[in-house]
MDAnalysis code that builds the backbone (N, CA, C; Angstrom):
import MDAnalysis as mda
import numpy as np

u = mda.Universe.empty(429, n_residues=143, atom_resindex=np.repeat(np.arange(143), 3), trajectory=True)
u.add_TopologyAttr("name", ["N", "CA", "C"] * 143)
u.add_TopologyAttr("resid", np.arange(1, 144))
u.add_TopologyAttr("resname", ["MET", "TRP", "ILE", "VAL", "PHE", "ALA", "LEU", "LEU", "ALA", "ALA", "LEU", "ALA", "ALA", "GLY", "ALA", "ALA", "VAL", "VAL", "LEU", "SER", "LYS", "ALA", "GLY", "ILE", "LYS", "ASP", "MET", "ASP", "SER", "SER", "LEU", "ALA", "PHE", "ALA", "VAL", "GLN", "SER", "VAL", "LEU", "ILE", "LEU", "LEU", "ILE", "SER", "TRP", "SER", "VAL", "VAL", "PHE", "TRP", "GLN", "LYS", "GLN", "SER", "SER", "ALA", "LEU", "ILE", "SER", "ILE", "ASP", "LYS", "ARG", "THR", "TRP", "PHE", "PHE", "LEU", "ILE", "GLY", "ALA", "GLY", "ILE", "ALA", "THR", "THR", "LEU", "SER", "SER", "LEU", "LEU", "SER", "PHE", "LYS", "ALA", "LEU", "LYS", "MET", "GLY", "ASP", "ALA", "SER", "LEU", "VAL", "SER", "SER", "LEU", "GLU", "ARG", "LEU", "SER", "LEU", "VAL", "PHE", "ALA", "VAL", "GLY", "PHE", "ALA", "VAL", "PHE", "PHE", "LEU", "LYS", "GLU", "LYS", "LEU", "ASN", "TRP", "GLN", "VAL", "VAL", "VAL", "GLY", "ILE", "VAL", "LEU", "MET", "ILE", "GLY", "GLY", "ALA", "ILE", "LEU", "ILE", "SER", "PHE", "SER", "GLN", "SER", "SER", "ALA", "GLU"])
u.atoms.positions = np.array([
    [-58.418, 23.818, -16.212],
    [-57.135, 21.876, -16.227],
    [-58.019, 21.257, -16.748],
    [-59.014, 20.868, -15.179],
    [-58.582, 19.715, -14.871],
    [-59.080, 18.198, -16.599],
    [-60.040, 18.608, -17.842],
    [-59.694, 18.236, -19.079],
    [-58.690, 17.705, -19.471],
    [-57.929, 18.345, -19.348],
    [-56.122, 18.322, -20.371],
    [-55.508, 17.396, -19.781],
    [-55.239, 17.066, -17.471],
    [-54.912, 16.202, -17.453],
    [-56.131, 15.016, -17.523],
    [-57.770, 15.173, -17.940],
    [-58.009, 13.563, -17.632],
    [-57.898, 13.058, -18.435],
    [-57.562, 13.841, -20.292],
    [-57.105, 12.902, -21.114],
    [-55.618, 13.396, -21.908],
    [-54.475, 13.690, -20.407],
    [-53.177, 12.721, -21.006],
    [-53.204, 11.516, -19.546],
    [-54.491, 11.504, -19.023],
    [-54.618, 10.369, -18.405],
    [-55.447, 8.956, -19.307],
    [-56.255, 9.372, -19.421],
    [-56.879, 8.330, -21.301],
    [-55.419, 7.976, -22.214],
    [-55.107, 9.017, -22.490],
    [-53.919, 8.780, -23.432],
    [-52.878, 7.919, -22.554],
    [-52.544, 8.202, -21.877],
    [-50.956, 7.546, -20.884],
    [-52.035, 6.175, -20.779],
    [-53.392, 5.871, -20.486],
    [-53.150, 4.587, -19.771],
    [-53.913, 3.452, -20.834],
    [-54.227, 3.860, -22.821],
    [-54.347, 3.312, -23.285],
    [-52.757, 3.159, -24.217],
    [-51.455, 4.093, -23.940],
    [-50.252, 3.482, -23.769],
    [-50.119, 1.968, -23.373],
    [-51.001, 2.707, -22.055],
    [-49.814, 1.414, -21.134],
    [-51.306, 0.048, -21.257],
    [-52.189, 0.309, -21.676],
    [-52.489, -1.475, -22.319],
    [-51.744, -1.769, -23.410],
    [-51.403, -0.973, -24.261],
    [-50.938, -1.947, -25.519],
    [-49.852, -2.197, -24.639],
    [-48.380, -1.123, -23.640],
    [-47.323, -1.957, -23.979],
    [-47.131, -2.740, -22.807],
    [-47.811, -2.839, -22.056],
    [-48.466, -4.539, -20.714],
    [-48.477, -5.390, -21.796],
    [-49.377, -5.491, -22.269],
    [-49.640, -6.481, -23.613],
    [-48.479, -7.160, -24.270],
    [-47.845, -5.744, -24.261],
    [-46.629, -6.371, -25.490],
    [-45.221, -7.174, -24.342],
    [-45.114, -6.412, -23.197],
    [-44.661, -7.252, -21.379],
    [-45.086, -8.470, -21.365],
    [-46.697, -9.061, -21.411],
    [-46.666, -10.297, -20.810],
    [-47.244, -11.006, -21.656],
    [-46.471, -10.772, -22.816],
    [-46.019, -12.006, -23.887],
    [-45.392, -13.192, -23.004],
    [-44.284, -12.906, -22.856],
    [-43.374, -13.941, -22.553],
    [-43.271, -14.731, -20.766],
    [-43.797, -14.070, -20.287],
    [-44.098, -13.739, -18.641],
    [-45.024, -13.741, -18.217],
    [-45.681, -14.115, -16.181],
    [-46.938, -14.336, -15.237],
    [-46.832, -12.544, -15.679],
    [-48.197, -12.534, -15.375],
    [-48.859, -11.634, -15.397],
    [-48.944, -10.974, -14.194],
    [-48.676, -11.708, -13.190],
    [-48.772, -10.976, -11.921],
    [-47.189, -10.787, -11.696],
    [-46.394, -10.971, -12.133],
    [-45.196, -10.742, -12.263],
    [-44.700, -9.929, -12.878],
    [-45.449, -9.378, -13.964],
    [-44.686, -8.102, -14.401],
    [-45.810, -7.167, -14.142],
    [-46.712, -7.148, -13.659],
    [-47.341, -6.196, -12.764],
    [-46.462, -5.787, -11.481],
    [-45.911, -6.719, -10.607],
    [-45.239, -6.181, -9.820],
    [-44.015, -4.960, -9.878],
    [-43.596, -5.670, -11.116],
    [-42.452, -5.305, -11.271],
    [-42.653, -3.951, -12.074],
    [-43.489, -3.784, -12.303],
    [-44.418, -2.061, -12.815],
    [-44.569, -1.478, -11.860],
    [-45.275, -2.120, -10.894],
    [-45.560, -1.579, -9.182],
    [-44.468, -0.865, -8.512],
    [-43.651, -1.410, -8.991],
    [-42.101, -0.785, -8.616],
    [-41.868, 0.268, -8.658],
    [-41.937, 0.640, -10.221],
    [-41.866, 1.386, -11.435],
    [-42.578, 2.865, -10.654],
    [-44.047, 2.578, -10.423],
    [-45.165, 3.210, -10.043],
    [-44.786, 3.579, -8.824],
    [-43.975, 2.880, -7.649],
    [-43.712, 3.628, -5.856],
    [-42.819, 4.366, -6.776],
    [-41.924, 3.948, -7.820],
    [-40.243, 4.906, -7.334],
    [-40.566, 6.591, -7.944],
    [-41.687, 6.123, -9.128],
    [-42.130, 7.433, -9.977],
    [-42.896, 7.985, -8.608],
    [-44.099, 7.393, -8.446],
    [-44.975, 8.457, -7.497],
    [-44.676, 9.574, -6.467],
    [-43.313, 8.864, -5.804],
    [-42.375, 8.977, -4.012],
    [-41.879, 10.069, -5.417],
    [-41.314, 9.894, -6.477],
    [-40.126, 11.215, -6.873],
    [-40.600, 12.030, -6.946],
    [-42.657, 12.121, -7.265],
    [-42.751, 13.406, -7.662],
    [-43.728, 14.351, -6.242],
    [-43.620, 13.404, -5.409],
    [-43.600, 14.241, -3.886],
    [-42.773, 14.604, -3.190],
    [-41.733, 13.937, -2.910],
    [-40.460, 14.675, -2.927],
    [-40.238, 15.676, -3.691],
    [-39.996, 15.920, -4.658],
    [-39.699, 16.896, -6.058],
    [-41.138, 18.207, -5.831],
    [-42.119, 17.880, -5.731],
    [-42.947, 18.512, -4.541],
    [-42.591, 19.127, -3.164],
    [-41.967, 18.987, -3.250],
    [-42.183, 19.003, -1.759],
    [-43.130, 19.072, -0.115],
    [-43.878, 17.704, -0.615],
    [-45.559, 17.215, -0.397],
    [-44.911, 16.035, 0.892],
    [-43.819, 15.705, 0.720],
    [-44.006, 14.493, 1.628],
    [-43.852, 15.030, 3.867],
    [-43.904, 16.594, 3.578],
    [-44.136, 16.247, 4.926],
    [-45.355, 16.400, 5.374],
    [-46.592, 16.468, 3.922],
    [-48.298, 16.476, 4.367],
    [-48.917, 15.110, 5.259],
    [-47.843, 13.798, 4.931],
    [-47.917, 12.825, 5.509],
    [-49.034, 12.757, 6.615],
    [-47.379, 13.055, 7.809],
    [-48.574, 13.269, 8.793],
    [-49.945, 13.682, 9.256],
    [-50.179, 14.737, 8.482],
    [-51.502, 15.391, 8.317],
    [-52.667, 14.669, 8.575],
    [-52.008, 14.197, 7.472],
    [-53.664, 12.576, 6.725],
    [-53.961, 12.646, 7.837],
    [-55.741, 12.229, 8.127],
    [-56.541, 12.430, 8.574],
    [-57.213, 10.518, 8.390],
    [-56.957, 9.803, 10.081],
    [-57.780, 8.658, 10.086],
    [-58.488, 8.407, 9.217],
    [-59.945, 9.104, 8.427],
    [-61.246, 8.754, 7.757],
    [-60.223, 8.235, 5.961],
    [-59.607, 9.543, 5.511],
    [-58.810, 9.787, 4.277],
    [-57.509, 8.607, 4.052],
    [-56.789, 7.522, 5.246],
    [-56.206, 6.755, 5.311],
    [-57.439, 5.722, 4.736],
    [-58.288, 5.877, 5.809],
    [-59.077, 4.688, 5.168],
    [-59.777, 4.362, 3.888],
    [-60.000, 5.591, 3.207],
    [-60.446, 6.036, 1.319],
    [-58.575, 5.200, 0.955],
    [-57.685, 5.844, 0.682],
    [-56.749, 5.447, 0.742],
    [-56.320, 4.056, 0.387],
    [-56.454, 3.316, 1.575],
    [-55.659, 2.822, 1.644],
    [-57.309, 1.316, 1.082],
    [-57.999, 1.471, 0.862],
    [-59.465, 1.225, 0.479],
    [-59.183, 1.286, -0.887],
    [-58.924, 2.207, -1.374],
    [-58.798, 3.153, -2.984],
    [-57.373, 1.818, -3.360],
    [-56.262, 2.117, -2.709],
    [-55.024, 0.721, -3.153],
    [-55.641, -0.043, -3.431],
    [-56.429, -1.154, -2.492],
    [-56.901, -2.031, -2.387],
    [-57.158, -2.690, -3.510],
    [-58.507, -1.562, -4.069],
    [-59.333, -2.088, -4.957],
    [-57.966, -1.639, -6.515],
    [-57.203, -0.787, -6.430],
    [-56.406, -0.841, -7.215],
    [-55.689, -1.546, -7.879],
    [-55.046, -2.372, -7.165],
    [-54.467, -3.344, -6.369],
    [-55.718, -4.334, -7.726],
    [-56.335, -4.598, -7.370],
    [-56.741, -6.272, -7.426],
    [-56.948, -5.774, -8.930],
    [-57.798, -4.524, -9.325],
    [-58.105, -3.974, -10.671],
    [-56.904, -4.638, -12.089],
    [-55.762, -4.252, -11.747],
    [-54.176, -3.815, -12.164],
    [-54.169, -5.623, -11.707],
    [-53.976, -6.389, -11.332],
    [-53.834, -7.572, -11.430],
    [-54.769, -8.230, -12.101],
    [-56.158, -8.345, -11.754],
    [-57.007, -8.334, -12.687],
    [-57.398, -8.229, -14.479],
    [-56.951, -6.730, -14.514],
    [-56.684, -6.053, -16.041],
    [-55.392, -6.822, -16.376],
    [-54.274, -7.655, -15.821],
    [-52.952, -8.350, -16.816],
    [-53.260, -9.594, -16.649],
    [-53.902, -9.986, -16.083],
    [-54.483, -11.736, -16.360],
    [-54.770, -11.201, -17.784],
    [-56.437, -10.988, -17.554],
    [-57.069, -10.399, -18.761],
    [-56.309, -9.645, -19.954],
    [-55.346, -9.757, -20.089],
    [-54.443, -9.288, -20.766],
    [-53.668, -10.354, -21.666],
    [-52.893, -10.980, -20.667],
    [-52.701, -12.319, -21.062],
    [-53.075, -13.287, -21.783],
    [-54.471, -13.152, -21.370],
    [-55.684, -14.314, -22.385],
    [-56.345, -13.876, -23.111],
    [-56.183, -12.041, -23.294],
    [-57.212, -11.812, -24.645],
    [-55.884, -10.387, -25.093],
    [-57.147, -10.039, -26.324],
    [-56.508, -8.744, -27.112],
    [-57.142, -8.016, -26.211],
    [-55.896, -7.553, -26.731],
    [-55.580, -5.842, -25.732],
    [-56.729, -4.470, -26.288],
    [-57.754, -4.793, -27.044],
    [-58.370, -3.768, -27.635],
    [-59.889, -4.585, -26.556],
    [-60.068, -5.778, -26.756],
    [-61.074, -5.882, -26.806],
    [-61.000, -6.043, -24.671],
    [-60.304, -6.027, -24.188],
    [-60.061, -5.751, -23.111],
    [-60.038, -4.797, -22.539],
    [-59.267, -4.168, -22.647],
    [-59.589, -2.753, -22.626],
    [-60.901, -2.251, -22.713],
    [-61.617, -2.762, -23.766],
    [-62.824, -1.624, -24.328],
    [-63.911, -2.460, -22.900],
    [-63.222, -3.730, -22.332],
    [-64.681, -4.397, -21.192],
    [-64.294, -3.670, -19.753],
    [-62.456, -3.710, -20.209],
    [-62.166, -3.136, -18.672],
    [-62.775, -1.698, -18.480],
    [-62.894, -0.644, -19.442],
    [-63.184, 0.750, -19.423],
    [-64.741, 1.060, -18.984],
    [-65.242, -0.477, -19.108],
    [-66.822, -0.256, -18.369],
    [-66.170, 0.552, -17.092],
    [-65.519, 0.224, -16.310],
    [-65.193, 0.779, -15.268],
    [-66.069, 2.222, -14.440],
    [-65.526, 2.698, -16.095],
    [-66.492, 4.620, -15.990],
    [-67.778, 4.443, -15.948],
    [-68.617, 3.115, -16.189],
    [-70.109, 3.094, -15.455],
    [-70.604, 2.595, -14.236],
    [-69.216, 1.634, -14.061],
    [-69.400, 1.665, -12.350],
    [-68.496, 2.976, -11.186],
    [-68.120, 3.638, -12.355],
    [-67.125, 4.568, -11.054],
    [-68.688, 6.527, -10.938],
    [-69.533, 6.068, -12.163],
    [-70.228, 7.032, -12.010],
    [-71.684, 6.393, -11.006],
    [-71.359, 5.057, -10.966],
    [-72.994, 4.508, -10.245],
    [-72.488, 4.963, -8.618],
    [-71.363, 4.381, -8.664],
    [-71.022, 4.614, -7.098],
    [-70.567, 6.018, -7.068],
    [-70.461, 7.190, -7.577],
    [-70.187, 8.321, -7.365],
    [-72.000, 8.837, -6.723],
    [-73.070, 8.408, -7.112],
    [-73.851, 8.645, -7.358],
    [-74.555, 8.199, -6.189],
    [-74.657, 6.948, -5.816],
    [-74.946, 6.460, -4.742],
    [-74.096, 6.543, -3.565],
    [-72.338, 7.187, -3.554],
    [-71.823, 7.544, -2.263],
    [-71.744, 8.159, -2.778],
    [-71.361, 8.909, -2.790],
    [-70.708, 10.423, -3.156],
    [-72.042, 12.114, -3.260],
    [-73.459, 11.310, -3.598],
    [-74.404, 11.558, -3.879],
    [-74.423, 12.466, -4.752],
    [-73.191, 12.505, -6.086],
    [-73.623, 13.350, -7.433],
    [-75.255, 12.726, -7.788],
    [-74.706, 14.407, -8.762],
    [-76.189, 14.469, -9.454],
    [-76.311, 13.512, -10.869],
    [-77.480, 12.788, -10.722],
    [-77.307, 12.293, -12.390],
    [-78.347, 12.777, -13.266],
    [-78.082, 13.340, -14.464],
    [-78.628, 13.170, -15.582],
    [-79.107, 12.922, -16.625],
    [-79.920, 13.574, -17.398],
    [-80.072, 12.519, -18.944],
    [-78.623, 12.536, -19.784],
    [-77.769, 13.558, -19.938],
    [-76.825, 13.673, -20.580],
    [-75.787, 12.115, -20.325],
    [-75.711, 11.778, -19.106],
    [-74.711, 10.885, -17.835],
    [-75.089, 9.757, -18.574],
    [-76.704, 9.952, -18.379],
    [-77.702, 9.088, -18.622],
    [-77.058, 8.031, -19.946],
    [-77.391, 8.687, -21.253],
    [-77.074, 8.542, -22.613],
    [-75.293, 8.062, -22.987],
    [-74.087, 8.580, -21.728],
    [-73.095, 8.475, -22.088],
    [-72.555, 7.154, -21.177],
    [-74.231, 6.611, -20.488],
    [-73.413, 5.513, -20.078],
    [-73.777, 4.447, -20.702],
    [-74.640, 4.008, -21.765],
    [-75.490, 3.588, -22.086],
    [-75.060, 4.124, -23.185],
    [-74.136, 4.323, -24.015],
    [-73.565, 4.268, -25.137],
    [-72.367, 3.904, -24.951],
    [-71.592, 3.769, -23.478],
    [-70.128, 3.950, -23.175],
    [-70.644, 1.748, -23.289],
    [-71.507, 1.805, -22.521],
    [-72.272, -0.009, -22.157],
    [-72.730, -1.240, -23.732],
    [-72.757, -0.008, -24.602],
    [-73.441, -0.432, -26.227],
    [-71.574, -0.478, -27.205],
    [-70.959, 0.469, -26.594],
    [-69.875, 0.641, -27.125],
    [-68.803, -0.870, -26.543],
    [-68.997, -1.000, -25.508],
    [-68.505, -2.529, -25.401],
    [-68.266, -3.445, -25.435],
    [-70.247, -3.979, -25.774],
    [-70.587, -4.785, -26.231],
    [-70.447, -4.465, -27.449],
    [-70.587, -4.021, -28.549],
    [-69.974, -4.208, -29.932],
    [-68.280, -3.957, -30.116],
    [-67.690, -3.221, -29.444],
    [-66.311, -4.508, -29.940],
    [-65.634, -5.601, -29.497],
    [-66.548, -6.370, -28.090],
    [-67.011, -7.732, -27.794],
    [-66.954, -8.351, -28.745],
    [-68.468, -8.340, -28.991],
    [-68.912, -8.826, -30.713],
    [-68.338, -8.776, -32.017],
    [-67.641, -7.638, -31.651],
    [-66.997, -7.131, -33.081],
    [-65.816, -8.583, -33.819],
    [-64.842, -9.094, -32.593],
    [-63.991, -9.461, -32.338],
    [-64.373, -11.143, -32.470],
    [-65.474, -11.407, -31.908],
    [-65.753, -13.026, -32.174],
    [-66.469, -12.988, -33.728],
    [-66.796, -11.929, -34.409],
    [-67.317, -12.262, -35.963],
    [-66.691, -12.429, -36.296],
    [-65.595, -11.816, -35.977],
    [-64.046, -11.829, -37.555],
    [-63.564, -12.737, -37.143],
    [-63.896, -14.259, -36.670],
    [-63.035, -15.383, -36.568],
    [-63.143, -16.201, -37.420],
])
């Protein structure tokens, strides 16, 4: 079932890139992200209350808070930088380079979470890097 959620997340992320690019055309990228963040906040908390999970908030331990806050900071920085890049560049180029986050995520997972690296993952990383480079150069050769 996790595969379905992951694919739906990828679909939503792809749509978000295109919609964000169209939305920031005539406004500051940071302001656009701030507007979007309010909606993210409202929807996220609505889901928590709908699923009746708000009472679990008090049972979150300090270690988990540390990681959630760190992830929140990283997510915010990533989004602000991504919105700035979208404001300046083509959505297809920005998203292909931004998706190199997958390569960093695998590296961080291996180093910090001690996840195992096998040849299939290494080949996948090489293909992702190659794909991002190919897409990046395809645009510059088209101009």
